[in-house]
N, CA, C and O atoms as a GROMACS GRO file, in nm:
protein
  344
    1UNK      N    1   0.085  -0.116   0.000
    1UNK     CA    2   0.000   0.000   0.000
    1UNK      C    3   0.090   0.123   0.000
    1UNK      O    4   0.194   0.125   0.066
    2UNK      N    5   0.049   0.226  -0.074
    2UNK     CA    6   0.127   0.348  -0.078
    2UNK      C    7   0.036   0.467  -0.105
    2UNK      O    8  -0.075   0.451  -0.157
    3UNK      N    9   0.083   0.584  -0.069
    3UNK     CA   10   0.010   0.706  -0.096
    3UNK      C   11   0.093   0.793  -0.189
    3UNK      O   12   0.188   0.858  -0.146
    4UNK      N   13   0.058   0.794  -0.319
    4UNK     CA   14   0.136   0.869  -0.416
    4UNK      C   15   0.105   1.018  -0.419
    4UNK      O   16   0.170   1.094  -0.491
    5UNK      N   17   0.006   1.061  -0.341
    5UNK     CA   18  -0.043   1.198  -0.350
    5UNK      C   19  -0.173   1.198  -0.427
    5UNK      O   20  -0.255   1.109  -0.410
    6UNK      N   21  -0.192   1.298  -0.510
    6UNK     CA   22  -0.317   1.311  -0.586
    6UNK      C   23  -0.309   1.234  -0.718
    6UNK      O   24  -0.296   1.294  -0.824
    7UNK      N   25  -0.315   1.103  -0.711
    7UNK     CA   26  -0.306   1.018  -0.830
    7UNK      C   27  -0.429   1.032  -0.919
    7UNK      O   28  -0.418   1.020  -1.041
    8UNK      N   29  -0.545   1.057  -0.860
    8UNK     CA   30  -0.670   1.067  -0.935
    8UNK      C   31  -0.691   1.205  -0.998
    8UNK      O   32  -0.789   1.226  -1.069
    9UNK      N   33  -0.601   1.299  -0.972
    9UNK     CA   34  -0.608   1.433  -1.029
    9UNK      C   35  -0.739   1.504  -0.997
    9UNK      O   36  -0.798   1.570  -1.083
   10UNK      N   37  -0.784   1.489  -0.871
   10UNK     CA   38  -0.908   1.554  -0.829
   10UNK      C   39  -0.888   1.648  -0.711
   10UNK      O   40  -0.985   1.697  -0.653
   11UNK      N   41  -0.762   1.674  -0.675
   11UNK     CA   42  -0.733   1.764  -0.566
   11UNK      C   43  -0.726   1.699  -0.430
   11UNK      O   44  -0.709   1.769  -0.330
   12UNK      N   45  -0.738   1.566  -0.422
   12UNK     CA   46  -0.734   1.494  -0.294
   12UNK      C   47  -0.630   1.384  -0.300
   12UNK      O   48  -0.609   1.321  -0.404
   13UNK      N   49  -0.563   1.360  -0.187
   13UNK     CA   50  -0.464   1.253  -0.182
   13UNK      C   51  -0.533   1.117  -0.188
   13UNK      O   52  -0.645   1.100  -0.139
   14UNK      N   53  -0.464   1.021  -0.247
   14UNK     CA   54  -0.520   0.888  -0.272
   14UNK      C   55  -0.428   0.780  -0.217
   14UNK      O   56  -0.316   0.808  -0.172
   15UNK      N   57  -0.476   0.657  -0.221
   15UNK     CA   58  -0.398   0.540  -0.181
   15UNK      C   59  -0.404   0.438  -0.293
   15UNK      O   60  -0.509   0.418  -0.354
   16UNK      N   61  -0.291   0.374  -0.320
   16UNK     CA   62  -0.284   0.262  -0.413
   16UNK      C   63  -0.243   0.138  -0.334
   16UNK      O   64  -0.162   0.147  -0.242
   17UNK      N   65  -0.301   0.024  -0.370
   17UNK     CA   66  -0.267  -0.101  -0.303
   17UNK      C   67  -0.253  -0.211  -0.407
   17UNK      O   68  -0.324  -0.212  -0.508
   18UNK      N   69  -0.163  -0.303  -0.381
   18UNK     CA   70  -0.142  -0.420  -0.466
   18UNK      C   71  -0.200  -0.540  -0.392
   18UNK      O   72  -0.162  -0.566  -0.278
   19UNK      N   73  -0.292  -0.613  -0.456
   19UNK     CA   74  -0.348  -0.729  -0.389
   19UNK      C   75  -0.266  -0.855  -0.420
   19UNK      O   76  -0.170  -0.848  -0.496
   20UNK      N   77  -0.304  -0.967  -0.362
   20UNK     CA   78  -0.228  -1.092  -0.377
   20UNK      C   79  -0.226  -1.143  -0.521
   20UNK      O   80  -0.135  -1.217  -0.559
   21UNK      N   81  -0.324  -1.105  -0.600
   21UNK     CA   82  -0.330  -1.147  -0.740
   21UNK      C   83  -0.250  -1.056  -0.832
   21UNK      O   84  -0.238  -1.083  -0.952
   22UNK      N   85  -0.193  -0.947  -0.778
   22UNK     CA   86  -0.114  -0.855  -0.857
   22UNK      C   87  -0.193  -0.739  -0.916
   22UNK      O   88  -0.140  -0.664  -0.998
   23UNK      N   89  -0.319  -0.725  -0.875
   23UNK     CA   90  -0.398  -0.610  -0.921
   23UNK      C   91  -0.356  -0.486  -0.844
   23UNK      O   92  -0.334  -0.491  -0.723
   24UNK      N   93  -0.346  -0.373  -0.915
   24UNK     CA   94  -0.318  -0.245  -0.853
   24UNK      C   95  -0.450  -0.171  -0.840
   24UNK      O   96  -0.516  -0.143  -0.941
   25UNK      N   97  -0.490  -0.140  -0.716
   25UNK     CA   98  -0.621  -0.081  -0.688
   25UNK      C   99  -0.602   0.062  -0.639
   25UNK      O  100  -0.521   0.089  -0.550
   26UNK      N  101  -0.677   0.154  -0.699
   26UNK     CA  102  -0.679   0.294  -0.658
   26UNK      C  103  -0.794   0.316  -0.560
   26UNK      O  104  -0.909   0.284  -0.589
   27UNK      N  105  -0.762   0.371  -0.443
   27UNK     CA  106  -0.861   0.412  -0.344
   27UNK      C  107  -0.857   0.565  -0.340
   27UNK      O  108  -0.773   0.622  -0.271
   28UNK      N  109  -0.946   0.630  -0.414
   28UNK     CA  110  -0.941   0.777  -0.419
   28UNK      C  111  -0.991   0.840  -0.290
   28UNK      O  112  -1.096   0.804  -0.238
   29UNK      N  113  -0.914   0.934  -0.239
   29UNK     CA  114  -0.957   1.010  -0.122
   29UNK      C  115  -1.067   1.107  -0.161
   29UNK      O  116  -1.068   1.160  -0.272
   30UNK      N  117  -1.161   1.131  -0.068
   30UNK     CA  118  -1.270   1.223  -0.100
   30UNK      C  119  -1.252   1.362  -0.040
   30UNK      O  120  -1.338   1.448  -0.057
   31UNK      N  121  -1.141   1.385   0.028
   31UNK     CA  122  -1.114   1.515   0.088
   31UNK      C  123  -1.188   1.540   0.217
   31UNK      O  124  -1.178   1.649   0.274
   32UNK      N  125  -1.263   1.441   0.265
   32UNK     CA  126  -1.340   1.454   0.389
   32UNK      C  127  -1.305   1.343   0.488
   32UNK      O  128  -1.382   1.315   0.580
   33UNK      N  129  -1.190   1.280   0.469
   33UNK     CA  130  -1.147   1.172   0.557
   33UNK      C  131  -1.202   1.037   0.517
   33UNK      O  132  -1.194   0.941   0.594
   34UNK      N  133  -1.258   1.026   0.398
   34UNK     CA  134  -1.314   0.901   0.350
   34UNK      C  135  -1.265   0.868   0.211
   34UNK      O  136  -1.169   0.927   0.162
   35UNK      N  137  -1.334   0.772   0.147
   35UNK     CA  138  -1.289   0.721   0.020
   35UNK      C  139  -1.400   0.724  -0.084
   35UNK      O  140  -1.518   0.709  -0.051
   36UNK      N  141  -1.361   0.742  -0.207
   36UNK     CA  142  -1.450   0.722  -0.320
   36UNK      C  143  -1.450   0.574  -0.355
   36UNK      O  144  -1.394   0.492  -0.281
   37UNK      N  145  -1.510   0.539  -0.466
   37UNK     CA  146  -1.517   0.399  -0.508
   37UNK      C  147  -1.381   0.350  -0.557
   37UNK      O  148  -1.322   0.413  -0.644
   38UNK      N  149  -1.331   0.239  -0.502
   38UNK     CA  150  -1.203   0.187  -0.550
   38UNK      C  151  -1.217   0.130  -0.690
   38UNK      O  152  -1.324   0.085  -0.730
   39UNK      N  153  -1.106   0.134  -0.765
   39UNK     CA  154  -1.108   0.076  -0.898
   39UNK      C  155  -0.969   0.024  -0.935
   39UNK      O  156  -0.868   0.078  -0.890
   40UNK      N  157  -0.966  -0.078  -1.015
   40UNK     CA  158  -0.841  -0.136  -1.059
   40UNK      C  159  -0.778  -0.046  -1.164
   40UNK      O  160  -0.844  -0.003  -1.259
   41UNK      N  161  -0.647  -0.018  -1.146
   41UNK     CA  162  -0.575   0.065  -1.242
   41UNK      C  163  -0.459  -0.010  -1.307
   41UNK      O  164  -0.388   0.046  -1.390
   42UNK      N  165  -0.441  -0.136  -1.270
   42UNK     CA  166  -0.334  -0.216  -1.330
   42UNK      C  167  -0.344  -0.360  -1.287
   42UNK      O  168  -0.416  -0.395  -1.194
   43UNK      N  169  -0.269  -0.445  -1.357
   43UNK     CA  170  -0.261  -0.586  -1.320
   43UNK      C  171  -0.121  -0.635  -1.350
   43UNK      O  172  -0.045  -0.570  -1.422
   44UNK      N  173  -0.085  -0.750  -1.296
   44UNK     CA  174   0.048  -0.805  -1.316
   44UNK      C  175   0.153  -0.748  -1.223
   44UNK      O  176   0.272  -0.768  -1.246
   45UNK      N  177   0.113  -0.677  -1.120
   45UNK     CA  178   0.207  -0.612  -1.030
   45UNK      C  179   0.267  -0.709  -0.928
   45UNK      O  180   0.350  -0.669  -0.846
   46UNK      N  181   0.226  -0.837  -0.931
   46UNK     CA  182   0.282  -0.933  -0.836
   46UNK      C  183   0.426  -0.970  -0.871
   46UNK      O  184   0.491  -1.038  -0.792
   47UNK      N  185   0.478  -0.927  -0.986
   47UNK     CA  186   0.619  -0.950  -1.020
   47UNK      C  187   0.712  -0.854  -0.945
   47UNK      O  188   0.834  -0.872  -0.946
   48UNK      N  189   0.655  -0.755  -0.880
   48UNK     CA  190   0.735  -0.656  -0.807
   48UNK      C  191   0.732  -0.685  -0.658
   48UNK      O  192   0.627  -0.718  -0.601
   49UNK      N  193   0.847  -0.673  -0.595
   49UNK     CA  194   0.852  -0.693  -0.450
   49UNK      C  195   0.835  -0.561  -0.374
   49UNK      O  196   0.815  -0.562  -0.253
   50UNK      N  197   0.843  -0.450  -0.445
   50UNK     CA  198   0.822  -0.320  -0.380
   50UNK      C  199   0.767  -0.222  -0.483
   50UNK      O  200   0.819  -0.211  -0.594
   51UNK      N  201   0.662  -0.151  -0.445
   51UNK     CA  202   0.604  -0.045  -0.527
   51UNK      C  203   0.598   0.080  -0.440
   51UNK      O  204   0.551   0.074  -0.327
   52UNK      N  205   0.646   0.192  -0.492
   52UNK     CA  206   0.649   0.315  -0.413
   52UNK      C  207   0.640   0.436  -0.504
   52UNK      O  208   0.648   0.426  -0.626
   53UNK      N  209   0.622   0.552  -0.442
   53UNK     CA  210   0.613   0.677  -0.516
   53UNK      C  211   0.689   0.784  -0.439
   53UNK      O  212   0.677   0.796  -0.317
   54UNK      N  213   0.764   0.860  -0.511
   54UNK     CA  214   0.837   0.974  -0.452
   54UNK      C  215   0.801   1.104  -0.523
   54UNK      O  216   0.873   1.203  -0.511
   55UNK      N  217   0.692   1.102  -0.596
   55UNK     CA  218   0.648   1.225  -0.662
   55UNK      C  219   0.653   1.217  -0.813
   55UNK      O  220   0.640   1.110  -0.872
   56UNK      N  221   0.673   1.331  -0.873
   56UNK     CA  222   0.670   1.347  -1.018
   56UNK      C  223   0.812   1.333  -1.074
   56UNK      O  224   0.896   1.418  -1.048
   57UNK      N  225   0.838   1.228  -1.150
   57UNK     CA  226   0.971   1.206  -1.206
   57UNK      C  227   0.986   1.254  -1.348
   57UNK      O  228   1.098   1.280  -1.392
   58UNK      N  229   0.876   1.269  -1.422
   58UNK     CA  230   0.890   1.307  -1.563
   58UNK      C  231   0.846   1.450  -1.592
   58UNK      O  232   0.838   1.489  -1.708
   59UNK      N  233   0.819   1.529  -1.489
   59UNK     CA  234   0.792   1.671  -1.508
   59UNK      C  235   0.654   1.707  -1.559
   59UNK      O  236   0.634   1.818  -1.609
   60UNK      N  237   0.557   1.615  -1.547
   60UNK     CA  238   0.422   1.645  -1.596
   60UNK      C  239   0.324   1.684  -1.484
   60UNK      O  240   0.204   1.695  -1.508
   61UNK      N  241   0.375   1.705  -1.363
   61UNK     CA  242   0.297   1.747  -1.246
   61UNK      C  243   0.205   1.638  -1.191
   61UNK      O  244   0.116   1.670  -1.111
   62UNK      N  245   0.223   1.512  -1.231
   62UNK     CA  246   0.145   1.400  -1.178
   62UNK      C  247   0.240   1.304  -1.107
   62UNK      O  248   0.352   1.282  -1.153
   63UNK      N  249   0.195   1.245  -0.995
   63UNK     CA  250   0.282   1.152  -0.923
   63UNK      C  251   0.300   1.022  -0.999
   63UNK      O  252   0.204   0.962  -1.047
   64UNK      N  253   0.425   0.978  -1.010
   64UNK     CA  254   0.459   0.857  -1.083
   64UNK      C  255   0.489   0.744  -0.984
   64UNK      O  256   0.512   0.768  -0.865
   65UNK      N  257   0.489   0.620  -1.034
   65UNK     CA  258   0.518   0.504  -0.951
   65UNK      C  259   0.653   0.446  -0.988
   65UNK      O  260   0.694   0.447  -1.104
   66UNK      N  261   0.721   0.395  -0.887
   66UNK     CA  262   0.845   0.321  -0.906
   66UNK      C  263   0.823   0.182  -0.849
   66UNK      O  264   0.747   0.164  -0.753
   67UNK      N  265   0.888   0.083  -0.907
   67UNK     CA  266   0.876  -0.054  -0.859
   67UNK      C  267   1.009  -0.124  -0.877
   67UNK      O  268   1.083  -0.098  -0.972
   68UNK      N  269   1.040  -0.214  -0.783
   68UNK     CA  270   1.158  -0.298  -0.796
   68UNK      C  271   1.113  -0.443  -0.811
   68UNK      O  272   1.020  -0.489  -0.744
   69UNK      N  273   1.182  -0.515  -0.900
   69UNK     CA  274   1.152  -0.657  -0.916
   69UNK      C  275   1.248  -0.739  -0.831
   69UNK      O  276   1.337  -0.684  -0.765
   70UNK      N  277   1.231  -0.870  -0.831
   70UNK     CA  278   1.311  -0.956  -0.744
   70UNK      C  279   1.459  -0.955  -0.779
   70UNK      O  280   1.541  -0.990  -0.694
   71UNK      N  281   1.495  -0.916  -0.901
   71UNK     CA  282   1.637  -0.907  -0.937
   71UNK      C  283   1.697  -0.771  -0.903
   71UNK      O  284   1.816  -0.748  -0.926
   72UNK      N  285   1.615  -0.680  -0.847
   72UNK     CA  286   1.665  -0.550  -0.806
   72UNK      C  287   1.654  -0.441  -0.910
   72UNK      O  288   1.698  -0.329  -0.886
   73UNK      N  289   1.597  -0.471  -1.027
   73UNK     CA  290   1.580  -0.368  -1.130
   73UNK      C  291   1.472  -0.269  -1.089
   73UNK      O  292   1.369  -0.306  -1.033
   74UNK      N  293   1.498  -0.144  -1.118
   74UNK     CA  294   1.404  -0.036  -1.087
   74UNK      C  295   1.326   0.000  -1.212
   74UNK      O  296   1.384   0.019  -1.319
   75UNK      N  297   1.194   0.009  -1.200
   75UNK     CA  298   1.105   0.039  -1.312
   75UNK      C  299   1.026   0.166  -1.281
   75UNK      O  300   0.979   0.184  -1.168
   76UNK      N  301   1.012   0.254  -1.379
   76UNK     CA  302   0.934   0.377  -1.366
   76UNK      C  303   0.804   0.361  -1.443
   76UNK      O  304   0.804   0.322  -1.559
   77UNK      N  305   0.692   0.391  -1.376
   77UNK     CA  306   0.560   0.390  -1.438
   77UNK      C  307   0.498   0.528  -1.422
   77UNK      O  308   0.444   0.559  -1.316
   78UNK      N  309   0.505   0.612  -1.526
   78UNK     CA  310   0.451   0.747  -1.516
   78UNK      C  311   0.298   0.747  -1.512
   78UNK      O  312   0.232   0.667  -1.579
   79UNK      N  313   0.244   0.836  -1.433
   79UNK     CA  314   0.099   0.856  -1.428
   79UNK      C  315   0.054   0.924  -1.556
   79UNK      O  316   0.128   1.003  -1.615
   80UNK      N  317  -0.068   0.892  -1.600
   80UNK     CA  318  -0.122   0.961  -1.717
   80UNK      C  319  -0.197   1.088  -1.676
   80UNK      O  320  -0.251   1.158  -1.762
   81UNK      N  321  -0.202   1.116  -1.544
   81UNK     CA  322  -0.269   1.237  -1.496
   81UNK      C  323  -0.420   1.226  -1.495
   81UNK      O  324  -0.488   1.326  -1.471
   82UNK      N  325  -0.474   1.107  -1.520
   82UNK     CA  326  -0.619   1.087  -1.526
   82UNK      C  327  -0.661   0.957  -1.456
   82UNK      O  328  -0.749   0.887  -1.506
   83UNK      N  329  -0.600   0.925  -1.345
   83UNK     CA  330  -0.631   0.804  -1.267
   83UNK      C  331  -0.573   0.676  -1.326
   83UNK      O  332  -0.623   0.568  -1.296
   84UNK      N  333  -0.472   0.686  -1.408
   84UNK     CA  334  -0.413   0.567  -1.466
   84UNK      C  335  -0.264   0.584  -1.490
   84UNK      O  336  -0.204   0.684  -1.450
   85UNK      N  337  -0.207   0.487  -1.556
   85UNK     CA  338  -0.065   0.490  -1.588
   85UNK      C  339  -0.045   0.505  -1.738
   85UNK      O  340  -0.122   0.451  -1.818
   86UNK      N  341   0.058   0.579  -1.776
   86UNK     CA  342   0.088   0.601  -1.918
   86UNK      C  343   0.143   0.475  -1.980
   86UNK      O  344   0.174   0.474  -2.100
   0.00000   0.00000   0.00000
């Protein structure tokens, strides 16, 4: 589970979680201490042993995701700025 910031581009911080099947689920924050409807934004993420976000890496003002696989390779997944990945 991680909080990339405003991943949904709606002005509220969000949470992303990876389930046991490798689905990446977006839990959008509603700005009132609660959540909007969760939705799947990716699959196949079970190949990564760590998924994290440190902000905007490609300069488009949207928070991007980083992931490491079991061999230690680092992968960048840029946000598309609309609740998904580019």
